[in-house]
Structure formats: C-alpha cells, structure tokens
C-alpha positions, -999 to 999 in steps of 0.1 A, spaced: 167 -140 -163 198 -126 -152 212 -140 -116 234 -115 -98 264 -122 -85 274 -128 -48 309 -110 -41 341 -135 -39 372 -130 -23 398 -139 -48 437 -144 -46 454 -135 -75 490 -134 -72 513 -104 -63 537 -85 -86 565 -97 -66 548 -134 -71 550 -125 -109 578 -119 -107 590 -152 -98 570 -176 -124 582 -185 -161 571 -157 -186 545 -182 -206 527 -188 -175 521 -151 -170 505 -150 -206 466 -154 -210 469 -167 -244 499 -189 -245 517 -207 -276 525 -244 -279 542 -253 -250 557 -286 -237 569 -300 -202 583 -329 -185 564 -350 -161 581 -371 -134 604 -386 -162 632 -364 -139 628 -383 -108 648 -416 -114 679 -399 -127 674 -374 -101 680 -399 -72 709 -412 -90 728 -382 -107 749 -361 -92 736 -322 -92 757 -307 -119 745 -335 -145 711 -337 -133 707 -298 -138 725 -300 -172 699 -325 -185 666 -315 -176 675 -274 -179 666 -268 -218 627 -277 -210 601 -251 -201 592 -269 -170 588 -299 -148 562 -316 -127 581 -343 -103 577 -355 -72 600 -347 -46 584 -354 -12 584 -393 -1 545 -398 4 545 -422 -23 578 -431 -35 604 -443 -20 628 -417 -6 650 -394 -22 683 -388 -18 696 -362 10 710 -341 -22 674 -339 -34 664 -307 -23 698 -290 -30 697 -302 -63 666 -285 -74 677 -258 -53 704 -252 -75 688 -260 -106 661 -229 -94 690 -206 -90 705 -216 -126 667 -218 -149 648 -192 -127 621 -190 -159 616 -230 -161 586 -242 -146 587 -264 -115 555 -279 -98 556 -302 -69 538 -334 -73 520 -348 -45 493 -375 -41 458 -354 -26 445 -389 -21 468 -409 1 501 -411 21 529 -436 28 520 -439 70 560 -433 71 558 -398 58 556 -373 85 539 -397 107 538 -363 132 517 -343 114 488 -371 115 462 -383 140 449 -417 136 417 -402 129 426 -383 97 424 -422 76 400 -433 66 386 -476 77 364 -498 64 337 -502 92 356 -524 119 348 -553 145 359 -560 183 384 -581 201 368 -610 218 404 -622 236 426 -595 253 455 -584 238 492 -577 257 513 -546 251 544 -575 255 542 -589 217 554 -585 189 530 -607 169 496 -614 181 469 -637 180 436 -616 180 399 -635 180 374 -608 166 333 -604 162 334 -607 129 362 -617 106 347 -604 71 353 -572 85 389 -573 72 382 -591 38 392 -575 2 379 -574 -29 414 -578 -48 448 -590 -46 479 -574 -38 515 -581 -47 533 -607 -28 551 -591 2 526 -563 8 501 -567 38 469 -547 45 470 -524 81 446 -516 104 438 -494 134 431 -506 171 414 -479 186 402 -480 225 368 -488 235 352 -459 262 332 -476 285 297 -461 272 310 -476 233 322 -447 221 357 -445 205 390 -428 220 404 -416 191 434 -407 212 446 -442 225 448 -461 195 477 -480 180 488 -495 140 493 -528 129 501 -545 96 479 -577 92 496 -607 81 467 -633 87 427 -639 85 421 -666 94 381 -675 90 374 -705 100 390 -695 135 375 -658 136 409 -649 143 436 -625 128 472 -622 131 491 -589 134 524 -574 136 525 -548 161 533 -513 168 539 -501 130 551 -468 136 570 -472 168 544 -451 185 541 -474 212 519 -508 220 485 -503 236 470 -529 260 434 -542 254 410 -560 278 387 -585 259 357 -562 240 379 -532 249 397 -526 211 379 -513 180 400 -527 148 395 -513 115 410 -521 84 425 -494 71 414 -474 34 442 -483 11 459 -478 -23 489 -491 -42 518 -491 -32 527 -474 -66 565 -477 -65 575 -519 -73 607 -512 -44 581 -499 -14 564 -529 4 539 -508 20 501 -497 12 495 -459 13 468 -449 36 435 -429 22 426 -394 38 393 -391 53 380 -366 37 345 -373 46 354 -363 81 374 -336 70 341 -322 57 322 -331 95 350 -313 110 356 -284 84 358 -255 111 376 -272 130 410 -258 135 424 -294 142 408 -309 116 426 -329 90 414 -305 62 427 -277 79 463 -293 93 472 -306 61 468 -275 39 490 -258 68 513 -287 65 517 -288 24 518 -250 23 544 -249 50 566 -273 28 559 -248 -2 572 -217 15 601 -235 34 618 -266 26 604 -266 -8 604 -230 -19 621 -236 -54 588 -245 -68 569 -226 -84 535 -244 -70 516 -282 -65 495 -300 -84 473 -324 -63 470 -358 -78 440 -378 -76 421 -359 -50 386 -359 -67 357 -337 -55 335 -372 -49 346 -403 -35 346 -436 -48 323 -461 -49 326 -498 -32 325 -517 -67 366 -514 -75 370 -490 -49 364 -498 -10 361 -535 -4 334 -531 24 310 -504 40 330 -475 51 334 -457 87 329 -419 76 322 -403 105 347 -426 130 323 -435 152 329 -472 147 291 -477 141 274 -485 102 271 -448 89 229 -441 89 238 -407 64 254 -421 36 236 -396 16 258 -372 29 288 -388 15 292 -366 -12 285 -332 2 312 -343 35 336 -354 8 334 -321 -14 329 -300 17 367 -317 34 385 -313 -1 375 -278 -5 386 -271 31 414 -282 22 423 -266 -9 409 -230 7 433 -239 40 463 -244 16 454 -211 -5 451 -194 28 491 -198 38 509 -200 4 484 -170 0 492 -152 -33 531 -167 -36 524 -205 -51 505 -219 -79 479 -250 -65 469 -271 -96 445 -301 -88 433 -332 -106 406 -318 -132 386 -341 -147 350 -329 -148 340 -360 -125 370 -352 -101 372 -314 -95 354 -280 -98 369 -258 -73 376 -233 -102 374 -203 -76 404 -215 -56 426 -230 -77 456 -219 -106 441 -248 -130 438 -281 -133 460 -313 -143 442 -342 -164 448 -370 -176 438 -373 -215 417 -353 -240 389 -352 -231 401 -382 -204 422 -407 -208 395 -436 -217 380 -416 -245 399 -423 -275 378 -422 -299 372 -385 -287 335 -388 -284 336 -362 -257 359 -342 -281 333 -307 -273 333 -317 -232 369 -312 -233 369 -282 -252 341 -266 -229 359 -278 -200 396 -263 -208 379 -232 -219 357 -228 -189 391 -234 -165 408 -212 -186 389 -185 -180 378 -186 -144 404 -200 -124 423 -181 -101 451 -164 -120 476 -172 -137 462 -200 -152 477 -230 -159 466 -260 -170 483 -290 -184 468 -321 -200 492 -355 -201 484 -371 -232 494 -407 -236 477 -442 -239 444 -448 -235 426 -471 -218 404 -499 -235 373 -511 -216 393 -547 -209 421 -525 -194 443 -524 -223 466 -496 -231 465 -485 -267 484 -460 -283 463 -430 -304 463 -433 -341 487 -403 -353 451 -378 -364 438 -386 -329 474 -376 -313 474 -344 -339 436 -331 -329 442 -335 -292 478 -319 -296 455 -285 -307 427 -288 -287 456 -286 -262 468 -253 -277 437 -235 -287 428 -236 -246 464 -224 -238 468 -257 -221 503 -265 -212 510 -304 -229 526 -334 -210 536 -359 -243 531 -389 -225 545 -419 -245 570 -422 -278 549 -428 -309 571 -450 -329 597 -445 -309 601 -409 -313 612 -389 -283 584 -372 -261 597 -334 -268 598 -341 -304 563 -351 -319 563 -342 -355 535 -318 -351 553 -297 -322 573 -276 -349 552 -264 -374 525 -259 -346 553 -240 -329 564 -217 -360 522 -205 -357 538 -181 -330 517 -162 -305 481 -165 -304 461 -132 -318 427 -139 -297 408 -171 -283 392 -201 -299 366 -200 -321 339 -220 -333 323 -224 -366 293 -242 -372 276 -237 -409 245 -219 -413 219 -253 -409 203 -240 -384 175 -266 -369 138 -248 -358 143 -253 -317 104 -255 -302 100 -249 -261 86 -277 -246 55 -273 -226 48 -296 -197 67 -329 -184 98 -334 -209 100 -371 -223 133 -375 -200 124 -366 -162 163 -372 -151 194 -365 -167 228 -384 -154 261 -371 -149 292 -386 -145 303 -390 -109 328 -417 -95 306 -435 -75 276 -437 -97 258 -423 -67 234 -391 -66 241 -388 -107 204 -375 -117 191 -344 -119 155 -334 -132 162 -318 -168 147 -283 -164 152 -274 -204 137 -291 -228 135 -282 -267 119 -299 -292 139 -305 -325 137 -320 -360 176 -328 -373 178 -344 -405 205 -368 -391 243 -364 -392 262 -340 -373 251 -313 -352 262 -285 -332 247 -270 -303 255 -238 -288 240 -225 -250 248 -193 -232 244 -203 -197 244 -189 -161 231 -204 -129 224 -198 -94 250 -196 -70 289 -179 -70 319 -189 -85 322 -212 -56 291 -229 -67 306 -243 -100 286 -274 -117 282 -297 -148 262 -287 -172 244 -316 -191 228 -318 -224 214 -345 -236 194 -352 -265 164 -383 -258 182 -407 -281 220 -401 -277 244 -399 -251 250 -368 -231 275 -340 -237 292 -320 -207 304 -287 -196 306 -264 -165 283 -235 -157 286 -212 -126 269 -176 -126 293 -163 -147 281 -163 -183 298 -186 -205 287 -202 -235 295 -241 -240 294 -259 -274 284 -296 -276 285 -318 -304 274 -354 -321 291 -367 -353 248 -380 -358 219 -369 -338 185 -383 -349 170 -370 -312 132 -349 -309 144 -333 -279 170 -320 -262 176 -310 -224 200 -294 -203 203 -289 -166 231 -281 -142 243 -309 -119 237 -291 -89 198 -287 -93 197 -251 -92 183 -227 -113 199 -229 -149 193 -196 -171 197 -206 -210 203 -167 -222 214 -178 -256 205 -212 -279 212 -222 -312 215 -256 -330 226 -261 -364 231 -296 -385 265 -294 -390 296 -303 -378 314 -284 -349 348 -270 -365 372 -251 -341 397 -226 -348 423 -203 -333 441 -177 -352 482 -171 -345 509 -143 -353 518 -169 -384 489 -186 -397 454 -208 -385 451 -241 -370 416 -261 -379 399 -290 -365 371 -311 -377 362 -339 -355 340 -357 -381 345 -388 -400 346 -366 -432 364 -337 -449 348 -304 -446 351 -274 -464 357 -238 -453 354 -205 -470 365 -170 -460 336 -158 -453 328 -188 -427 355 -175 -401 368 -144 -386 405 -136 -390 426 -105 -390 453 -118 -414 456 -125 -453 452 -158 -462 447 -155 -499 424 -186 -504 393 -196 -519 382 -229 -501 397 -250 -477 393 -285 -468 398 -297 -433 407 -333 -434 381 -357 -415 391 -364 -379 424 -344 -384 437 -307 -384 447 -283 -405 474 -256 -409 473 -226 -431 499 -202 -430 498 -166 -439 507 -153 -468 
C-alpha cells in the first residue's frame, strides 16, 4: 500500500547563506570531521582576544556558549573576540550552545512573563503579605506544595512565584512577584521568602489573595552560580501556540534576534535538552505540575505529551521563520527526545547510540536514527555526536574500551555525523585519538553507507488474527503513553545466534509527523528506527534471537506500510567505501569473514577474504 505525501513547505539555505558556511557543512557525503565542544568557554573569559583566537583557530568547528542563560556571565569583550574569530577563520563552524529547557531568571528578564515558566501546583496564603518587608514569614494552606525530592547544594535555594487571585478565584498573571524560598516549616505551616527576586517591585496580598507556587527548576550547572534555572512551560506554550504573545513565538523571536544581530557571527544554534516529551514525576518533578497555569489540579494529564510537543515544535517553527534560510538550527536528538526532522538541520546527541548503552545493544537503532536524520532533515544536514564516557546503571561514568570507541567513531563517520571527542583515553588529547589519522587517510566517501547480511534467510510467515504481543513499548522520558498496538506481526523460526532484519517502511502523515518505528521480537528487547511518509530502509540487529514472532508498529499509531522485509540468521556488517579504502564494522562478539562477492564497491582491493574482528572495525586500503 502506497501512502500519498501531502505538500510540505520546507526551508533550504539560499546561495548567499550557503556561502557563509564551512565547506564541510555543505557536503552531503562527509569525510571524518571533528569539532570542539564547549572546551573553549573557560579561556574565552580569561584570555585576550588574540591569544584565544590563535589557540582555537586550528579546529574544524566550535560549539560553545556565549549567552548567560545557564552559566556565569561572560566578559564584556566576549562578542568582540568571537566576531574577530569569525573574520579571521570564516571557514570554521561556530554554533551557539543554548539551554532549551530552562534559563537563569537574570538572563533577559524583560523578555519573559511569569506565565512562561513551569510551576508545581501551588497553595494559598492564610496571612496577609506586606509590600514593605525584604523578608516575609507567610502562613500557607498546604506547606507540602513546597516539598522537593532531592537535595540541592549549600547556598542554593528554590524560588516561588506569588500571583494575585481575582475575586472569582482565577489567577491574574499580570500581577505577580518572584521570591526566594529560604525556609519551609511543616510544623507551623509557614514559609520564609526573600522578596522581589528580580527587582520588579513587591506586591501586597490580603489573606487568601496570593497563589504561591514553587518554580520547576534545574541546576545550577555552574559551581560559581548560586541560582537555579527556571524551566520553560512548554505545555502552556502548546496550549497558546496560536498566540503571537505565547512563549513559543516570543522565545523563537528572541533567539532569532540574537542570531541575526548581536550573535550574527554564529552559523547557527544547537538547543540542548530540548526534549519533545516531558519529564517524569520520579526523578523529574517533585510533585504535580500545573501545566495550564490555572492554579488547580490538571484534569487532562493525558494531553501533557501533546501540549509539550506542540509547544516545542511551535518554538522551533517560530525560530525558523525568524532566521529563515540564514542559520543552522540543531536540537537534542535522542530518539526519545526530538523528532522535528522537518524543521531542524540536524541533531545533537550524547553518546552512540546514547550515553547509557556502553555495550552497544542498540547499535542498529543508532545507525537507523543518524541515517534517517542525515537523509531527511533540512539541508544542509548537520548532525554531531559527543563521544564521551557512558553512564552505568549505578550512575557512574565508564570510559569505553578502545574497540567500542573505534566502533562508535566509525559509525558516526559512516553516517556523515560530525564527532565531538568527549574524553581523553589514557590521557590522549581529544583531537588525537589513535584511529583518527587512519580514518582521515581514507579521504572522502564514495557512495552511502551499506549493510551486508549473509545469505541465510529465515522463512517469514504473516500471522493472521490477534498477535501474541498486543502492545509494543517504545522509550519516552516519562514512561507515559509509551505503548502502541502492534500492526504487523510475522512468524519466524531463527536457529539462535545473530539475526538481522531489514524493513522498508512508510506511514500515514507527512514528514512533519515523524515517529518511532518499533521492531519487537516476542522474547528479545525491541530495536528502534524512525519512520515518516517518505520511504526509508531500517536495519535491526540482535546478537542472539530465539523468538518465534516479530512485530512492527509506529509509535503514533498511524497506519504503517511495510514495503519490503527480509530476515537473516546472520551478523549485520556495515561498510562504506572512501577514496582510498573501505571501513567495516562488526557488532558481534566473534570475527566475521567477508568475501569480495559479499560487498558492492567500485575500487580494486585484491583480496580473497577479509576477517572483521569481533566487536571492532576493519580498514581495507585500495591497492
């Protein structure tokens, strides 16, 4: 069944804008490229312009902060230094790193409204509050509204908002005051607050006239900053997405103005932690949130995901409309985080395939995700991955072994993904990892990434009737709305051992409706890809499969069409040809032999058989 694709209006960078971008960004097929990630920020504050420019001029690119939304203020000469750097190194990529979830309240407060921020469900004052005091002791109806689920560092306090209540009990968000929460006393049902945090003027409240709510906040992420970052209310941004004065449209305009004026030396922006889904209560918010800002318990929590996504997407659209075709826009791009492929030029990702998968269980999920983004995002496409330590289950950092590091470097390279070296193996400099030289010697790519699975096909039988797995789970940040009915199920009979599945799929909806494609055997964990109305071939791999059934579905529940399907009892070998050779990857724990007839290449390599090492890469040079 073929799905007709609705018309989509896309921005692609004009010739004049393209001329200002580094040459490697414009290349659809990219050789190994590395950039620096935020290492330059510290010296940007301390070094003189000439010294800083000389120090960082040799890299292909820099991703760094230059605004004060998250960290301590930059020096007055920061913008002068960066402007001079751009003049001296016009071919170096410069991306502004910006927190897409929260901001310090001291960063451009004149651009924000109290209703732009997210709060926990609040309570009411039971004693009057004077506008004369610098510190106030306030009795409240429910002191539990100010509980928190984890400690914060010494000298850092939470913040609250005080909003005037109208006579009918509704909230007047035009009359408010922000304050610092100094003390919570459950025994007396009182809180102590330091008044007028943003110097916008103190408010007076009669008994029962103040709605007091705790800011949903993060951090601080800079040890010298003793202030938490206030979270944006992307839920309310979604509810008010059609309003010119809503958060999404105003924030898009604000950042676009920075990029076009004061920060015009940047080629674009990367929006960190800008998640499509909202956070869970466990490990996220310490209590119920008030998404629609009415001061009452939310009755429609089932719409949280939709509101949040629409708020984020409207912000990205507003930013794109502001900068149009002149700047690159990237956002956090884990498959559980962001799927706005139709708006963004690419994604930022922490770890391959993510920063918690140190054994590369989701190796194929990563290949699918990066290949999809490279193919379908706004042109020019630019994705980057920060290859650093992995997080273990007990939240400890673990340096990947050399073979895992090599696999992830080559995976990024084969999918045209820019690499940000994020750790120093055995003290080796970030930009001097051992494999970089031999991979750079391969030159530019010839053709796209290819996959090979040995001719050991498994018979596939379409299952009729209700499948044994009625629902498939897919990852979300909040563990909500994360199940969907399986749509296509097939009976299989693998012999055990490695299994590779190839699926060419499309789904209903346009490119703007990209969703997660789920592939779930009945006994093994699921693997993931992305799917839209445009045909894309996904590859799924398991080291050992004994299942008798495998099911597929789209995470949004839209009708899914499988245009081609193959299942092989073999390892997924991925490879790509370059000017001076081929590089292979083997995610299996045993070596795999390759014959010349197994691969499709254009050069002369004169080999009878190659052996790709277990859990490692192989480089084969041309004769």
